[in-house]
KOLTIKOL-564566 format. One line per field, with one value per residue (C-alpha): x, y, z. Coordinates in nm, 4 decimals, m for minus. Example, Ala and Ser with C-alpha at 12.3 -4.5 7.8 and 13.67 -1.06 7.14 Angstrom:
2
xx (1.2300 1.3670)
yy (m0.4500 m0.1060)
zz (0.7800 0.7140)
END
This chain:
181
xx (13.5778 13.2505 13.1520 12.8555 12.6844 12.4564 12.1595 11.9618 11.6230 11.3123 11.2344 11.3257 11.5623 11.8999 12.0228 12.3338 12.4522 12.7071 13.0734 13.0426 12.8401 12.5685 12.3237 12.1603 11.8969 11.8905 11.5457 11.6574 11.9388 11.6951 11.4447 11.6936 11.6728 12.0043 12.3333 12.2332 11.9414 12.1666 12.4249 12.1578 12.0444 12.4025 12.4909 12.1913 12.3080 12.6685 12.5334 12.3697 12.7096 12.8884 12.6307 12.6447 12.2634 12.2415 12.4477 12.2362 11.9172 12.0477 12.1349 11.7911 11.6133 11.8045 11.7801 11.4091 11.3317 11.5251 11.3420 10.9998 11.0688 11.1772 10.8633 10.6365 10.4248 10.3546 10.6809 10.5002 10.4139 10.3956 10.7390 10.5703 10.4002 10.7318 10.9033 10.6252 10.6210 10.9966 10.9597 10.6970 10.9207 11.2066 11.0048 11.0778 11.4498 11.4490 11.2703 11.5243 11.8060 11.6426 11.6092 11.9727 12.0841 11.8922 12.0528 12.3993 12.3503 12.2797 12.5890 12.8059 12.6908 12.7332 13.0814 13.1747 13.0294 12.7742 12.4071 12.2164 11.8695 11.8890 11.7482 11.4548 11.3828 11.3979 11.1697 10.9249 10.8924 10.8358 10.5504 10.3980 10.4202 10.2972 9.9862 9.7969 9.9013 9.6835 9.7802 9.8449 10.1541 10.2868 10.2597 10.4143 10.6970 11.0528 11.0942 10.9357 10.6481 10.8036 10.6361 10.7660 11.1167 11.1013 10.9950 11.2728 11.5330 11.4268 11.4757 11.8229 11.9597 12.1365 12.0240 12.2759 12.4173 12.5721 12.3170 12.5200 12.4626 12.7321 12.6983 12.4748 12.1495 12.3093 12.6124 12.3805 12.1804 12.5105 12.6101 12.2726 12.3186 12.6440 12.4405 12.1919 12.4548)
yy (11.6653 11.8484 12.1970 12.3620 12.6207 12.8716 12.9703 13.2799 13.1138 13.1545 12.7829 12.5089 12.2874 12.1255 11.8818 11.7042 11.7880 11.5953 11.6508 11.6719 11.9907 12.0382 12.3240 12.4688 12.7445 13.0577 12.9765 12.6315 12.7924 13.0482 12.7721 12.5561 12.6331 12.4742 12.3723 12.0097 12.0436 12.1946 11.9234 11.6587 11.8006 11.8404 11.4792 11.3578 11.5410 11.4217 11.0690 11.1449 11.2709 10.9598 10.7297 10.9234 10.9501 11.2489 11.0717 10.7591 10.9639 11.1314 10.7886 10.6452 10.9477 10.9362 10.5545 10.5543 10.8135 10.6118 10.2905 10.4517 10.6188 10.2821 10.1125 10.3817 10.2638 10.6174 10.8090 11.1368 11.0433 11.3504 11.4113 11.5343 11.1979 11.0183 11.2459 11.2005 10.8232 10.8128 11.0234 10.7844 10.4822 10.6523 10.7267 10.4014 10.4320 10.7852 10.6824 10.4055 10.6554 10.8951 10.6183 10.5149 10.8794 10.9099 10.5931 10.7019 11.0481 10.8971 10.6787 10.9674 11.1940 10.9241 10.8331 11.2045 11.2003 11.4663 11.4701 11.2617 11.3861 11.7195 11.5864 11.4373 11.7725 11.9526 11.7061 11.7250 12.1005 12.0541 11.8137 12.0659 12.3432 12.1242 12.0161 11.7421 11.7508 11.5055 11.1491 11.2275 11.4323 11.1437 10.9000 11.1442 11.2517 11.1338 11.1263 10.8701 11.0061 11.2531 11.0917 10.7493 10.9021 11.0496 10.7142 10.5355 10.7916 10.7606 10.3824 10.4283 10.6729 10.4996 10.5598 10.7479 10.9203 11.2706 11.5387 11.8494 12.1317 12.2118 12.5814 12.8067 12.9436 13.2901 13.1479 12.9753 13.2914 13.4730 13.2019 13.2309 13.6094 13.5551 13.3791 13.6650 13.9244)
zz (10.3963 10.4571 10.3555 10.5216 10.3041 10.4739 10.2510 10.3288 10.2747 10.4806 10.4994 10.7455 10.5474 10.5370 10.2757 10.1539 9.8084 9.5994 9.6841 10.0594 10.0770 10.3334 10.2768 10.5905 10.5634 10.7723 10.9037 11.0234 11.2203 11.3719 11.4557 11.6497 12.0161 12.1129 11.9636 12.0381 11.7959 11.5250 11.5852 11.5464 11.2140 11.0921 11.2030 11.0017 10.6905 10.7394 10.7199 10.3839 10.2584 10.3910 10.2341 9.9072 9.9138 9.6848 9.4141 9.4509 9.4179 9.1018 8.9594 9.0426 8.8986 8.5714 8.5494 8.6345 8.3636 8.1016 8.1928 8.1969 7.8610 7.7102 7.8472 7.7141 7.4201 7.3070 7.2465 7.3008 7.6608 7.8851 8.0448 8.3612 8.4080 8.3650 8.6197 8.8732 8.8286 8.8891 9.1967 9.3382 9.2642 9.4519 9.7711 9.9508 9.8721 10.0114 10.3287 10.3841 10.3400 10.5894 10.8464 10.7932 10.8275 11.1577 11.2892 11.1771 11.3304 11.6717 11.6454 11.5303 11.8153 12.0785 11.9437 11.9765 12.3246 12.2286 12.3337 12.0768 12.1666 11.9820 11.6579 11.8465 12.0180 11.6843 11.5114 11.8068 11.7587 11.3863 11.4649 11.7071 11.4476 11.1647 11.3514 11.1775 10.8129 10.6184 10.5383 10.1680 10.2505 10.4614 10.1715 9.9249 10.1536 10.1026 10.4814 10.7117 10.9244 11.1724 11.4753 11.3707 11.3310 11.6813 11.8305 11.6416 11.7513 12.1153 12.0913 11.9458 12.1989 12.4846 12.8383 13.0497 12.7456 12.7963 12.8594 12.9517 12.7065 12.4517 12.5328 12.7303 12.5863 12.5646 12.3791 12.1325 12.0717 11.9956 11.7530 11.5755 11.5475 11.3606 11.0915 11.0659 10.9848)
END
């Protein structure tokens, strides 16, 4: 079972938490221009829940800190350094989980006979708004490069897949207003 939690935060974010919870921010809902985009983001997060990615990340984080602490020659080693080292070790795992969640989202949407291109549209708009954010943020991000994700998603989506909208633009705007109240 899934539980979607709506967080009144002014940032574009959605994430899967342990126990089947998916947190979606107010700003993400406002930023989506169609229910297909929202469905794409939600399908992506559902995949993280199904793969238990948040629990795996917690396990890796705790395990990595323990291993780094044991390997430390100086027991007074700065805890911040240990935490940052663990975060860097976990990046490739996180990127793999993000790619798997993208792939699973496309499959889930297609199986439900819903348009699978919404996540691609949403990510495209993020890239446009981001502009060119330096290479350092790409290497330190837990997500694969957004442009690479878009290209990968486009390759996954089957040609001839359903493209009718889930609801009209006006209906979507009304649904978004419900979240604002």
